[in-house]
mmCIF file of the C-alpha atoms, coordinates in Angstrom:
data_MODEL
# 
_entry.id   MODEL 
# 
loop_
_atom_site.group_PDB 
_atom_site.id 
_atom_site.type_symbol 
_atom_site.label_atom_id 
_atom_site.label_alt_id 
_atom_site.label_comp_id 
_atom_site.label_asym_id 
_atom_site.label_entity_id 
_atom_site.label_seq_id 
_atom_site.pdbx_PDB_ins_code 
_atom_site.Cartn_x 
_atom_site.Cartn_y 
_atom_site.Cartn_z 
_atom_site.occupancy 
_atom_site.B_iso_or_equiv 
_atom_site.pdbx_formal_charge 
_atom_site.auth_seq_id 
_atom_site.auth_comp_id 
_atom_site.auth_asym_id 
_atom_site.auth_atom_id 
_atom_site.pdbx_PDB_model_num 
ATOM 1   C CA . PHE A 1 1   ? 132.349 4.670   -144.437 1.00 0.00 ? 1   PHE A CA 1 
ATOM 2   C CA . HIS A 1 2   ? 129.808 4.074   -147.204 1.00 0.00 ? 2   HIS A CA 1 
ATOM 3   C CA . PHE A 1 3   ? 130.828 0.448   -147.324 1.00 0.00 ? 3   PHE A CA 1 
ATOM 4   C CA . TYR A 1 4   ? 129.891 -0.014  -143.643 1.00 0.00 ? 4   TYR A CA 1 
ATOM 5   C CA . ALA A 1 5   ? 126.598 1.789   -144.113 1.00 0.00 ? 5   ALA A CA 1 
ATOM 6   C CA . GLY A 1 6   ? 125.769 -0.801  -146.776 1.00 0.00 ? 6   GLY A CA 1 
ATOM 7   C CA . ILE A 1 7   ? 126.482 -3.644  -144.344 1.00 0.00 ? 7   ILE A CA 1 
ATOM 8   C CA . CYS A 1 8   ? 124.385 -2.069  -141.574 1.00 0.00 ? 8   CYS A CA 1 
ATOM 9   C CA . SER A 1 9   ? 121.325 -1.801  -143.793 1.00 0.00 ? 9   SER A CA 1 
ATOM 10  C CA . ALA A 1 10  ? 121.478 -5.586  -144.260 1.00 0.00 ? 10  ALA A CA 1 
ATOM 11  C CA . LEU A 1 11  ? 119.794 -5.946  -140.831 1.00 0.00 ? 11  LEU A CA 1 
ATOM 12  C CA . LYS A 1 12  ? 116.292 -4.524  -140.603 1.00 0.00 ? 12  LYS A CA 1 
ATOM 13  C CA . LEU A 1 13  ? 114.701 -4.125  -137.174 1.00 0.00 ? 13  LEU A CA 1 
ATOM 14  C CA . THR A 1 14  ? 110.991 -3.232  -137.081 1.00 0.00 ? 14  THR A CA 1 
ATOM 15  C CA . VAL A 1 15  ? 109.338 -1.843  -133.938 1.00 0.00 ? 15  VAL A CA 1 
ATOM 16  C CA . PRO A 1 16  ? 106.141 0.136   -133.273 1.00 0.00 ? 16  PRO A CA 1 
ATOM 17  C CA . SER A 1 17  ? 106.720 3.766   -134.240 1.00 0.00 ? 17  SER A CA 1 
ATOM 18  C CA . HIS A 1 18  ? 104.335 5.279   -131.693 1.00 0.00 ? 18  HIS A CA 1 
ATOM 19  C CA . THR A 1 19  ? 104.127 5.135   -127.889 1.00 0.00 ? 19  THR A CA 1 
ATOM 20  C CA . ILE A 1 20  ? 102.718 1.820   -126.671 1.00 0.00 ? 20  ILE A CA 1 
ATOM 21  C CA . HIS A 1 21  ? 100.062 2.172   -123.956 1.00 0.00 ? 21  HIS A CA 1 
ATOM 22  C CA . GLY A 1 22  ? 99.660  -0.658  -121.478 1.00 0.00 ? 22  GLY A CA 1 
ATOM 23  C CA . ILE A 1 23  ? 97.263  -1.095  -118.561 1.00 0.00 ? 23  ILE A CA 1 
ATOM 24  C CA . GLU A 1 24  ? 98.599  -1.471  -115.030 1.00 0.00 ? 24  GLU A CA 1 
ATOM 25  C CA . GLY A 1 25  ? 98.381  -5.085  -113.845 1.00 0.00 ? 25  GLY A CA 1 
ATOM 26  C CA . GLN A 1 26  ? 97.898  -6.462  -117.372 1.00 0.00 ? 26  GLN A CA 1 
ATOM 27  C CA . PRO A 1 27  ? 100.466 -8.091  -119.666 1.00 0.00 ? 27  PRO A CA 1 
ATOM 28  C CA . LEU A 1 28  ? 102.008 -5.986  -122.436 1.00 0.00 ? 28  LEU A CA 1 
ATOM 29  C CA . HIS A 1 29  ? 103.503 -7.276  -125.683 1.00 0.00 ? 29  HIS A CA 1 
ATOM 30  C CA . LEU A 1 30  ? 106.236 -5.280  -127.424 1.00 0.00 ? 30  LEU A CA 1 
ATOM 31  C CA . SER A 1 31  ? 106.292 -6.543  -130.988 1.00 0.00 ? 31  SER A CA 1 
ATOM 32  C CA . VAL A 1 32  ? 109.712 -6.601  -132.694 1.00 0.00 ? 32  VAL A CA 1 
ATOM 33  C CA . ASP A 1 33  ? 110.606 -8.190  -136.005 1.00 0.00 ? 33  ASP A CA 1 
ATOM 34  C CA . TYR A 1 34  ? 113.992 -8.429  -137.642 1.00 0.00 ? 34  TYR A CA 1 
ATOM 35  C CA . ASN A 1 35  ? 115.350 -9.773  -140.904 1.00 0.00 ? 35  ASN A CA 1 
ATOM 36  C CA . PHE A 1 36  ? 118.712 -9.711  -142.613 1.00 0.00 ? 36  PHE A CA 1 
ATOM 37  C CA . ASN A 1 37  ? 120.208 -10.774 -145.911 1.00 0.00 ? 37  ASN A CA 1 
ATOM 38  C CA . ALA A 1 38  ? 123.322 -12.505 -144.636 1.00 0.00 ? 38  ALA A CA 1 
ATOM 39  C CA . THR A 1 39  ? 124.277 -15.945 -143.396 1.00 0.00 ? 39  THR A CA 1 
ATOM 40  C CA . ALA A 1 40  ? 124.328 -16.024 -139.612 1.00 0.00 ? 40  ALA A CA 1 
ATOM 41  C CA . SER A 1 41  ? 126.277 -18.267 -137.278 1.00 0.00 ? 41  SER A CA 1 
ATOM 42  C CA . GLU A 1 42  ? 125.010 -16.402 -134.225 1.00 0.00 ? 42  GLU A CA 1 
ATOM 43  C CA . ILE A 1 43  ? 122.025 -14.169 -133.498 1.00 0.00 ? 43  ILE A CA 1 
ATOM 44  C CA . GLN A 1 44  ? 122.070 -12.188 -130.269 1.00 0.00 ? 44  GLN A CA 1 
ATOM 45  C CA . ILE A 1 45  ? 119.110 -10.219 -128.892 1.00 0.00 ? 45  ILE A CA 1 
ATOM 46  C CA . ILE A 1 46  ? 119.461 -7.834  -125.949 1.00 0.00 ? 46  ILE A CA 1 
ATOM 47  C CA . TRP A 1 47  ? 116.689 -5.922  -124.168 1.00 0.00 ? 47  TRP A CA 1 
ATOM 48  C CA . LEU A 1 48  ? 117.388 -2.874  -121.967 1.00 0.00 ? 48  LEU A CA 1 
ATOM 49  C CA . PHE A 1 49  ? 115.098 -0.530  -120.059 1.00 0.00 ? 49  PHE A CA 1 
ATOM 50  C CA . GLU A 1 50  ? 115.734 3.135   -119.319 1.00 0.00 ? 50  GLU A CA 1 
ATOM 51  C CA . ARG A 1 51  ? 113.803 5.646   -117.280 1.00 0.00 ? 51  ARG A CA 1 
ATOM 52  C CA . SER A 1 52  ? 114.649 9.318   -117.712 1.00 0.00 ? 52  SER A CA 1 
ATOM 53  C CA . GLN A 1 53  ? 117.799 10.351  -115.843 1.00 0.00 ? 53  GLN A CA 1 
ATOM 54  C CA . SER A 1 54  ? 118.866 6.779   -115.120 1.00 0.00 ? 54  SER A CA 1 
ATOM 55  C CA . ASN A 1 55  ? 121.219 4.307   -116.745 1.00 0.00 ? 55  ASN A CA 1 
ATOM 56  C CA . PRO A 1 56  ? 119.702 1.587   -118.920 1.00 0.00 ? 56  PRO A CA 1 
ATOM 57  C CA . LYS A 1 57  ? 119.076 -1.697  -117.073 1.00 0.00 ? 57  LYS A CA 1 
ATOM 58  C CA . TYR A 1 58  ? 119.663 -5.081  -118.673 1.00 0.00 ? 58  TYR A CA 1 
ATOM 59  C CA . LEU A 1 59  ? 116.426 -7.103  -118.731 1.00 0.00 ? 59  LEU A CA 1 
ATOM 60  C CA . LEU A 1 60  ? 117.323 -10.184 -120.738 1.00 0.00 ? 60  LEU A CA 1 
ATOM 61  C CA . GLY A 1 61  ? 119.189 -11.400 -123.747 1.00 0.00 ? 61  GLY A CA 1 
ATOM 62  C CA . SER A 1 62  ? 119.470 -14.439 -125.964 1.00 0.00 ? 62  SER A CA 1 
ATOM 63  C CA . VAL A 1 63  ? 121.987 -16.102 -128.213 1.00 0.00 ? 63  VAL A CA 1 
ATOM 64  C CA . ASN A 1 64  ? 120.523 -18.385 -130.883 1.00 0.00 ? 64  ASN A CA 1 
ATOM 65  C CA . GLN A 1 65  ? 117.167 -18.551 -129.014 1.00 0.00 ? 65  GLN A CA 1 
ATOM 66  C CA . ARG A 1 66  ? 118.809 -19.498 -125.685 1.00 0.00 ? 66  ARG A CA 1 
ATOM 67  C CA . VAL A 1 67  ? 117.611 -16.867 -123.211 1.00 0.00 ? 67  VAL A CA 1 
ATOM 68  C CA . VAL A 1 68  ? 119.872 -15.397 -120.553 1.00 0.00 ? 68  VAL A CA 1 
ATOM 69  C CA . PRO A 1 69  ? 117.615 -13.555 -118.075 1.00 0.00 ? 69  PRO A CA 1 
ATOM 70  C CA . ASP A 1 70  ? 118.564 -11.070 -115.423 1.00 0.00 ? 70  ASP A CA 1 
ATOM 71  C CA . LEU A 1 71  ? 117.687 -13.139 -112.342 1.00 0.00 ? 71  LEU A CA 1 
ATOM 72  C CA . GLU A 1 72  ? 116.032 -10.135 -110.686 1.00 0.00 ? 72  GLU A CA 1 
ATOM 73  C CA . TYR A 1 73  ? 113.524 -9.767  -113.528 1.00 0.00 ? 73  TYR A CA 1 
ATOM 74  C CA . GLN A 1 74  ? 113.252 -13.302 -114.915 1.00 0.00 ? 74  GLN A CA 1 
ATOM 75  C CA . HIS A 1 75  ? 109.629 -13.827 -113.855 1.00 0.00 ? 75  HIS A CA 1 
ATOM 76  C CA . LYS A 1 76  ? 108.465 -10.539 -115.346 1.00 0.00 ? 76  LYS A CA 1 
ATOM 77  C CA . PHE A 1 77  ? 110.059 -10.366 -118.809 1.00 0.00 ? 77  PHE A CA 1 
ATOM 78  C CA . THR A 1 78  ? 109.828 -13.044 -121.481 1.00 0.00 ? 78  THR A CA 1 
ATOM 79  C CA . LEU A 1 79  ? 111.402 -13.169 -124.904 1.00 0.00 ? 79  LEU A CA 1 
ATOM 80  C CA . ILE A 1 80  ? 109.016 -14.488 -127.537 1.00 0.00 ? 80  ILE A CA 1 
ATOM 81  C CA . PRO A 1 81  ? 110.805 -16.371 -130.342 1.00 0.00 ? 81  PRO A CA 1 
ATOM 82  C CA . PRO A 1 82  ? 111.358 -16.634 -133.239 1.00 0.00 ? 82  PRO A CA 1 
ATOM 83  C CA . ASN A 1 83  ? 111.386 -12.829 -133.448 1.00 0.00 ? 83  ASN A CA 1 
ATOM 84  C CA . ALA A 1 84  ? 112.691 -10.421 -130.793 1.00 0.00 ? 84  ALA A CA 1 
ATOM 85  C CA . SER A 1 85  ? 109.351 -9.533  -129.166 1.00 0.00 ? 85  SER A CA 1 
ATOM 86  C CA . LEU A 1 86  ? 109.201 -8.922  -125.418 1.00 0.00 ? 86  LEU A CA 1 
ATOM 87  C CA . ARG A 1 87  ? 106.351 -9.717  -123.028 1.00 0.00 ? 87  ARG A CA 1 
ATOM 88  C CA . ILE A 1 88  ? 106.026 -7.770  -119.781 1.00 0.00 ? 88  ILE A CA 1 
ATOM 89  C CA . ASN A 1 89  ? 103.752 -9.411  -117.222 1.00 0.00 ? 89  ASN A CA 1 
ATOM 90  C CA . PRO A 1 90  ? 102.389 -7.881  -115.102 1.00 0.00 ? 90  PRO A CA 1 
ATOM 91  C CA . LEU A 1 91  ? 102.844 -4.232  -116.021 1.00 0.00 ? 91  LEU A CA 1 
ATOM 92  C CA . HIS A 1 92  ? 103.517 -1.722  -113.205 1.00 0.00 ? 92  HIS A CA 1 
ATOM 93  C CA . LEU A 1 93  ? 103.634 2.071   -113.196 1.00 0.00 ? 93  LEU A CA 1 
ATOM 94  C CA . SER A 1 94  ? 107.411 1.805   -112.680 1.00 0.00 ? 94  SER A CA 1 
ATOM 95  C CA . ASP A 1 95  ? 107.676 0.032   -116.069 1.00 0.00 ? 95  ASP A CA 1 
ATOM 96  C CA . GLU A 1 96  ? 106.941 3.297   -117.890 1.00 0.00 ? 96  GLU A CA 1 
ATOM 97  C CA . GLY A 1 97  ? 109.909 4.424   -119.965 1.00 0.00 ? 97  GLY A CA 1 
ATOM 98  C CA . ASN A 1 98  ? 111.985 3.420   -122.977 1.00 0.00 ? 98  ASN A CA 1 
ATOM 99  C CA . TYR A 1 99  ? 112.703 -0.163  -123.961 1.00 0.00 ? 99  TYR A CA 1 
ATOM 100 C CA . ILE A 1 100 ? 115.760 -0.664  -126.135 1.00 0.00 ? 100 ILE A CA 1 
ATOM 101 C CA . VAL A 1 101 ? 116.159 -3.770  -128.279 1.00 0.00 ? 101 VAL A CA 1 
ATOM 102 C CA . LYS A 1 102 ? 119.504 -4.576  -129.883 1.00 0.00 ? 102 LYS A CA 1 
ATOM 103 C CA . VAL A 1 103 ? 120.065 -7.356  -132.396 1.00 0.00 ? 103 VAL A CA 1 
ATOM 104 C CA . ASN A 1 104 ? 123.558 -8.549  -133.352 1.00 0.00 ? 104 ASN A CA 1 
ATOM 105 C CA . VAL A 1 105 ? 124.035 -10.973 -136.213 1.00 0.00 ? 105 VAL A CA 1 
ATOM 106 C CA . ARG A 1 106 ? 127.410 -12.640 -136.548 1.00 0.00 ? 106 ARG A CA 1 
ATOM 107 C CA . GLY A 1 107 ? 128.281 -14.250 -139.815 1.00 0.00 ? 107 GLY A CA 1 
ATOM 108 C CA . ASN A 1 108 ? 130.877 -12.940 -142.188 1.00 0.00 ? 108 ASN A CA 1 
ATOM 109 C CA . GLY A 1 109 ? 131.536 -10.047 -139.818 1.00 0.00 ? 109 GLY A CA 1 
ATOM 110 C CA . THR A 1 110 ? 128.973 -8.653  -137.386 1.00 0.00 ? 110 THR A CA 1 
ATOM 111 C CA . ILE A 1 111 ? 125.941 -6.532  -138.239 1.00 0.00 ? 111 ILE A CA 1 
ATOM 112 C CA . ALA A 1 112 ? 123.962 -4.770  -135.526 1.00 0.00 ? 112 ALA A CA 1 
ATOM 113 C CA . ALA A 1 113 ? 120.831 -2.678  -135.161 1.00 0.00 ? 113 ALA A CA 1 
ATOM 114 C CA . SER A 1 114 ? 118.982 -1.226  -132.212 1.00 0.00 ? 114 SER A CA 1 
ATOM 115 C CA . GLN A 1 115 ? 115.637 0.487   -131.730 1.00 0.00 ? 115 GLN A CA 1 
ATOM 116 C CA . LYS A 1 116 ? 113.794 2.224   -128.914 1.00 0.00 ? 116 LYS A CA 1 
ATOM 117 C CA . ILE A 1 117 ? 110.155 1.657   -127.934 1.00 0.00 ? 117 ILE A CA 1 
ATOM 118 C CA . GLN A 1 118 ? 108.393 4.140   -125.671 1.00 0.00 ? 118 GLN A CA 1 
ATOM 119 C CA . VAL A 1 119 ? 105.945 2.612   -123.171 1.00 0.00 ? 119 VAL A CA 1 
ATOM 120 C CA . ALA A 1 120 ? 103.290 4.506   -121.184 1.00 0.00 ? 120 ALA A CA 1 
ATOM 121 C CA . VAL A 1 121 ? 101.370 2.797   -118.376 1.00 0.00 ? 121 VAL A CA 1 
ATOM 122 C CA . ASP A 1 122 ? 97.730  3.707   -117.834 1.00 0.00 ? 122 ASP A CA 1 
ATOM 123 C CA . VAL A 1 123 ? 95.853  3.107   -114.592 1.00 0.00 ? 123 VAL A CA 1 
ATOM 124 C CA . PRO A 1 124 ? 92.130  2.504   -115.158 1.00 0.00 ? 124 PRO A CA 1 
ATOM 125 C CA . VAL A 1 125 ? 89.922  5.243   -113.701 1.00 0.00 ? 125 VAL A CA 1 
ATOM 126 C CA . THR A 1 126 ? 87.941  4.135   -110.651 1.00 0.00 ? 126 THR A CA 1 
ATOM 127 C CA . LYS A 1 127 ? 84.249  4.907   -110.276 1.00 0.00 ? 127 LYS A CA 1 
ATOM 128 C CA . PRO A 1 128 ? 83.831  8.624   -109.473 1.00 0.00 ? 128 PRO A CA 1 
ATOM 129 C CA . THR A 1 129 ? 82.202  9.882   -106.286 1.00 0.00 ? 129 THR A CA 1 
ATOM 130 C CA . VAL A 1 130 ? 80.124  13.051  -106.311 1.00 0.00 ? 130 VAL A CA 1 
ATOM 131 C CA . SER A 1 131 ? 79.491  15.126  -103.194 1.00 0.00 ? 131 SER A CA 1 
ATOM 132 C CA . THR A 1 132 ? 77.474  18.331  -102.723 1.00 0.00 ? 132 THR A CA 1 
ATOM 133 C CA . GLU A 1 133 ? 77.979  21.436  -100.587 1.00 0.00 ? 133 GLU A CA 1 
ATOM 134 C CA . PRO A 1 134 ? 75.830  22.277  -98.754  1.00 0.00 ? 134 PRO A CA 1 
ATOM 135 C CA . SER A 1 135 ? 75.217  18.582  -98.180  1.00 0.00 ? 135 SER A CA 1 
ATOM 136 C CA . SER A 1 136 ? 71.493  19.061  -97.525  1.00 0.00 ? 136 SER A CA 1 
ATOM 137 C CA . GLY A 1 137 ? 71.004  19.554  -101.277 1.00 0.00 ? 137 GLY A CA 1 
ATOM 138 C CA . VAL A 1 138 ? 69.551  22.470  -103.168 1.00 0.00 ? 138 VAL A CA 1 
ATOM 139 C CA . VAL A 1 139 ? 67.428  25.030  -101.420 1.00 0.00 ? 139 VAL A CA 1 
ATOM 140 C CA . GLU A 1 140 ? 65.271  26.535  -104.142 1.00 0.00 ? 140 GLU A CA 1 
ATOM 141 C CA . TYR A 1 141 ? 66.038  30.123  -105.215 1.00 0.00 ? 141 TYR A CA 1 
ATOM 142 C CA . VAL A 1 142 ? 68.769  30.473  -102.571 1.00 0.00 ? 142 VAL A CA 1 
ATOM 143 C CA . GLY A 1 143 ? 72.538  30.707  -102.958 1.00 0.00 ? 143 GLY A CA 1 
ATOM 144 C CA . ASN A 1 144 ? 74.827  28.328  -104.778 1.00 0.00 ? 144 ASN A CA 1 
ATOM 145 C CA . ILE A 1 145 ? 75.448  24.598  -104.701 1.00 0.00 ? 145 ILE A CA 1 
ATOM 146 C CA . THR A 1 146 ? 78.850  23.035  -105.324 1.00 0.00 ? 146 THR A CA 1 
ATOM 147 C CA . LEU A 1 147 ? 79.102  19.585  -106.848 1.00 0.00 ? 147 LEU A CA 1 
ATOM 148 C CA . LYS A 1 148 ? 82.485  17.949  -106.335 1.00 0.00 ? 148 LYS A CA 1 
ATOM 149 C CA . CYS A 1 149 ? 83.605  14.922  -108.381 1.00 0.00 ? 149 CYS A CA 1 
ATOM 150 C CA . THR A 1 150 ? 86.666  12.856  -107.425 1.00 0.00 ? 150 THR A CA 1 
ATOM 151 C CA . VAL A 1 151 ? 88.273  9.543   -108.392 1.00 0.00 ? 151 VAL A CA 1 
ATOM 152 C CA . ASP A 1 152 ? 90.615  7.479   -106.204 1.00 0.00 ? 152 ASP A CA 1 
ATOM 153 C CA . ARG A 1 153 ? 92.846  6.189   -108.993 1.00 0.00 ? 153 ARG A CA 1 
ATOM 154 C CA . GLY A 1 154 ? 93.478  6.736   -112.666 1.00 0.00 ? 154 GLY A CA 1 
ATOM 155 C CA . THR A 1 155 ? 96.010  8.258   -115.035 1.00 0.00 ? 155 THR A CA 1 
ATOM 156 C CA . ARG A 1 156 ? 95.242  11.047  -117.469 1.00 0.00 ? 156 ARG A CA 1 
ATOM 157 C CA . VAL A 1 157 ? 91.834  11.705  -115.867 1.00 0.00 ? 157 VAL A CA 1 
ATOM 158 C CA . ALA A 1 158 ? 89.566  14.225  -117.577 1.00 0.00 ? 158 ALA A CA 1 
ATOM 159 C CA . TYR A 1 159 ? 86.338  15.478  -115.975 1.00 0.00 ? 159 TYR A CA 1 
ATOM 160 C CA . GLN A 1 160 ? 83.233  16.388  -117.939 1.00 0.00 ? 160 GLN A CA 1 
ATOM 161 C CA . TRP A 1 161 ? 79.947  17.617  -116.446 1.00 0.00 ? 161 TRP A CA 1 
ATOM 162 C CA . MET A 1 162 ? 76.694  16.865  -118.279 1.00 0.00 ? 162 MET A CA 1 
ATOM 163 C CA . LYS A 1 163 ? 73.105  17.951  -117.735 1.00 0.00 ? 163 LYS A CA 1 
ATOM 164 C CA . ASN A 1 164 ? 70.341  15.891  -119.352 1.00 0.00 ? 164 ASN A CA 1 
ATOM 165 C CA . GLY A 1 165 ? 72.962  14.251  -121.559 1.00 0.00 ? 165 GLY A CA 1 
ATOM 166 C CA . LYS A 1 166 ? 74.352  17.573  -122.821 1.00 0.00 ? 166 LYS A CA 1 
ATOM 167 C CA . ARG A 1 167 ? 77.790  18.971  -122.012 1.00 0.00 ? 167 ARG A CA 1 
ATOM 168 C CA . LEU A 1 168 ? 77.786  21.896  -119.558 1.00 0.00 ? 168 LEU A CA 1 
ATOM 169 C CA . HIS A 1 169 ? 79.834  24.997  -120.350 1.00 0.00 ? 169 HIS A CA 1 
ATOM 170 C CA . ALA A 1 170 ? 80.954  27.800  -118.065 1.00 0.00 ? 170 ALA A CA 1 
ATOM 171 C CA . GLY A 1 171 ? 78.587  30.748  -118.021 1.00 0.00 ? 171 GLY A CA 1 
ATOM 172 C CA . PRO A 1 172 ? 76.477  32.881  -115.659 1.00 0.00 ? 172 PRO A CA 1 
ATOM 173 C CA . ASN A 1 173 ? 74.976  29.761  -114.042 1.00 0.00 ? 173 ASN A CA 1 
ATOM 174 C CA . TYR A 1 174 ? 77.983  27.417  -113.988 1.00 0.00 ? 174 TYR A CA 1 
ATOM 175 C CA . THR A 1 175 ? 81.605  27.818  -112.987 1.00 0.00 ? 175 THR A CA 1 
ATOM 176 C CA . PHE A 1 176 ? 84.197  25.030  -113.052 1.00 0.00 ? 176 PHE A CA 1 
ATOM 177 C CA . SER A 1 177 ? 87.349  24.634  -110.975 1.00 0.00 ? 177 SER A CA 1 
# 
């Protein structure tokens, strides 16, 4: 067993260690580097994609730099030689999930390594619209006014109310919902 562990460590696969955030509609580059201390007659790279609760899908692969795409996805995913980096263009919300890269090196025996890269897709926040109730605006010294802020699109939206450039906090005069 220890002998095999020694062989495995001969192939080093380097991927980003944190979640990669991409923007919907933009290209995204998943940077992957590999190196090994063995003589290779064949180098195979395979990319798979998995969403939670679904089987991994084959995206593309290559043997000695010759790319074998999945015909369904060939216009969207590109392998960037000489390393194992993947380009996704354009990025859609449905591309959020885990990307698995596997590298096989055949020489005197086969060494293999695989890594997972987590991808999150962000949708830019559209310009907010603010409406008031009652719509006539504030009547001095009377009742309450409700300001309502909404956006049409955007992921991970956070709302923050300001007055004269200073952050408003809940209190006797302000309530937030």
